[in-house]
C-alpha positions as CSV (number, residue, x, y, z in Angstrom):
1,M,123.0,87.3,109.6
2,K,119.6,89.2,110.2
3,R,117.0,88.2,107.8
4,M,113.6,90.0,107.3
5,L,110.9,90.2,104.7
6,L,108.6,93.3,105.6
7,V,105.3,93.4,103.6
8,S,101.9,95.0,103.4
9,M,100.1,92.2,102.3
10,F,101.9,88.7,102.2
11,G,99.3,87.0,100.1
12,N,100.2,89.5,97.3
13,V,104.0,88.9,97.4
14,S,104.6,85.4,99.0
15,E,106.3,84.1,95.8
16,M,109.1,86.4,96.8
17,L,109.8,84.2,99.8
18,K,110.9,81.3,97.5
19,D,113.8,83.4,96.2
20,I,114.9,84.2,99.7
21,E,114.4,80.7,101.1
22,P,114.4,78.2,98.3
23,N,114.0,75.3,100.4
24,L,110.7,76.1,102.1
25,A,108.9,72.7,101.7
26,G,108.8,70.8,105.1
27,Q,110.0,73.8,107.1
28,T,107.7,75.2,110.1
29,V,106.6,78.7,110.7
30,T,105.5,80.5,114.1
31,Y,102.5,82.3,113.0
32,I,101.6,85.3,115.5
33,P,98.0,86.5,114.7
34,T,97.6,88.7,117.7
35,A,97.3,91.9,115.8
36,I,94.2,91.0,114.1
37,K,92.6,89.5,117.1
38,V,91.5,93.0,118.6
39,E,90.5,94.3,115.1
40,A,88.5,91.3,114.0
41,P,88.1,89.0,117.0
42,D,86.0,86.6,115.0
43,I,87.9,86.4,111.9
44,S,89.2,82.9,111.0
45,T,92.9,82.7,110.9
46,E,92.8,80.0,108.0
47,I,92.8,82.7,105.3
48,F,96.2,84.2,106.4
49,K,97.7,80.8,107.0
50,R,96.9,79.6,103.4
51,P,99.6,81.5,101.6
52,L,102.1,80.3,103.9
53,E,100.8,76.6,103.6
54,E,100.8,76.9,99.7
55,L,104.7,77.4,100.1
56,G,104.9,74.1,101.6
57,L,105.3,75.4,105.2
58,T,103.9,73.7,108.3
59,V,102.2,76.6,110.3
60,E,101.9,76.8,114.1
61,E,99.7,79.3,115.2
62,L,100.8,81.4,118.5
63,D,98.6,84.2,120.0
64,V,101.0,85.8,122.5
65,S,98.0,87.4,124.3
66,T,97.0,84.1,125.7
67,A,100.2,81.8,125.5
68,S,102.5,81.4,128.4
69,L,105.8,82.5,128.3
70,E,107.3,78.9,128.3
71,T,104.9,78.0,125.3
72,I,106.1,81.2,123.3
73,K,109.6,80.5,123.9
74,Q,109.4,76.9,123.1
75,T,107.5,77.6,119.8
76,L,109.6,80.3,118.5
77,E,112.9,78.4,119.3
78,K,111.7,75.0,117.7
79,N,110.1,76.5,114.5
80,E,112.3,77.7,111.6
81,L,110.5,80.9,110.6
82,I,108.5,83.6,112.4
83,Y,105.6,85.1,110.6
84,I,103.7,88.2,112.4
85,G,100.4,89.1,110.7
86,G,98.5,92.6,110.3
87,G,96.2,94.1,112.6
88,N,96.5,96.7,115.4
89,T,100.1,97.6,115.8
90,F,99.8,99.4,119.2
91,Y,97.8,96.1,120.5
92,L,100.6,93.7,119.0
93,L,103.3,95.7,120.7
94,Q,101.4,95.9,124.2
95,E,100.9,92.0,123.9
96,L,104.7,91.4,122.8
97,R,105.8,93.3,125.7
98,R,103.4,92.2,128.4
99,S,103.9,88.4,127.6
100,G,107.8,88.8,127.4
101,A,107.7,87.6,123.5
102,D,109.3,91.0,122.4
103,Q,112.5,89.9,124.0
104,L,112.6,86.2,122.6
105,L,111.7,87.6,119.3
106,I,114.5,90.0,119.1
107,Q,116.9,87.3,120.3
108,E,115.7,84.7,117.4
109,V,115.8,87.5,114.8
110,N,119.3,88.7,115.8
111,N,120.3,85.0,115.6
112,G,119.4,84.9,112.0
113,K,115.8,83.2,112.2
114,L,114.0,84.4,109.0
115,Y,111.3,86.8,110.1
116,I,108.3,87.8,108.0
117,G,106.4,90.9,109.3
118,E,103.0,91.9,107.5
119,S,101.9,95.4,108.1
120,A,101.7,95.7,111.9
121,G,104.2,92.8,111.8
122,A,106.5,95.2,109.6
123,I,105.9,98.4,111.7
124,V,106.6,96.7,115.0
125,V,110.3,96.1,114.5
126,S,110.9,99.8,113.8
127,P,112.5,102.0,116.5
128,N,109.2,103.4,117.5
129,I,105.7,102.6,116.3
130,G,104.2,106.0,117.3
131,Y,104.3,107.2,113.4
132,S,101.5,104.6,112.8
133,A,98.8,106.1,115.0
134,V,97.1,107.6,111.9
135,M,96.9,104.1,110.7
136,D,95.9,102.3,113.8
137,S,94.0,103.1,117.0
138,V,96.0,103.8,120.1
139,E,92.9,103.3,122.2
140,K,93.1,99.4,121.5
141,A,96.1,99.1,123.5
142,P,95.2,100.8,126.9
143,D,98.2,99.4,128.8
144,L,100.7,100.6,126.4
145,K,102.3,103.7,127.3
146,D,105.9,103.4,125.7
147,Y,105.8,103.1,121.9
148,T,109.4,102.1,121.6
149,G,109.4,99.2,118.7
150,L,111.5,96.1,118.5
151,N,114.2,98.1,117.2
152,L,115.3,95.4,114.8
153,I,115.7,97.8,111.9
154,D,116.8,101.6,111.8
155,F,114.1,102.8,109.4
156,Y,110.2,102.9,109.4
157,V,108.1,101.0,107.2
158,V,105.1,102.7,105.6
159,P,102.7,100.0,104.3
160,H,99.6,100.2,102.0
161,C,100.8,102.8,99.9
162,K,98.2,103.3,97.2
163,N,95.6,101.0,98.9
164,P,92.0,102.2,98.4
165,E,91.3,101.9,102.0
166,M,94.6,102.7,103.8
167,G,96.4,104.8,101.3
168,E,95.2,108.1,102.6
169,A,96.7,107.1,106.0
170,A,99.8,106.2,104.4
171,D,100.0,109.5,102.5
172,E,99.6,111.3,105.8
173,I,102.3,109.2,107.6
174,I,104.6,110.3,104.7
175,E,103.6,113.9,104.5
176,T,104.2,114.2,108.4
177,Y,107.4,112.1,108.7
178,F,109.4,112.2,105.5
179,S,111.9,114.8,106.9
180,I,112.3,113.2,110.2
181,F,112.4,109.5,109.8
182,Q,114.1,107.2,107.3
183,L,111.0,106.0,105.7
184,K,110.5,102.9,103.4
185,E,107.2,103.2,101.6
186,I,105.7,100.1,100.0
187,T,102.4,99.3,98.2
188,D,100.7,95.9,98.7
189,D,102.7,94.3,96.0
190,Q,106.1,95.2,97.5
191,A,108.3,94.3,100.2
192,V,111.6,95.4,102.1
193,L,114.1,92.7,102.4
194,V,116.7,93.0,105.0
195,E,119.7,90.9,104.8
196,G,122.3,91.9,107.2
197,D,123.2,95.5,106.6
198,K,121.7,95.3,103.1
199,V,118.1,96.9,102.7
200,R,116.1,96.4,99.3
201,V,112.7,97.3,98.3
202,L,111.4,94.3,96.1
203,G,108.6,94.7,93.4
204,K,107.3,97.6,91.5
């Protein structure tokens, strides 16, 4: 059964993961920070790992923009969860596709591995990421010509609703696409939970 937790800011909703996966302590998670690398190349990823570690998870970092396909395959297969952090969705998709990680990810999630997607990590699993261009710069992914997403869901997450910095872009996405796509709008304190064919928005 497909299991996915799609969020705006994982640190705000990390406690929700305990209800979905009660036995987190001792499990391992592949953390893919690639999306943030192009937005803030000098930022330490430790701040993003901390909420995972506080849940008792052992975090293994995997940047698909630099890792070999064999390393990506081994890491995704051996760890029990997958977490893709926020940043630039277009760069993220470009590097997932270029490295071959996209197909490996699809396979692991379809086989039931729990996937956590934060912001860009939530958008990239949609059928097409083009709707997020108002939120992310397409220029940061010059080699990406096709915006087809991982297509692991049949709807489109709109993260950061009511966020002081990104809320305006979220509003613009909603205004533009509400009659075209099935949107799931979430604030930084909400999440979309996918369990098989069942989809729920968690939080208020």
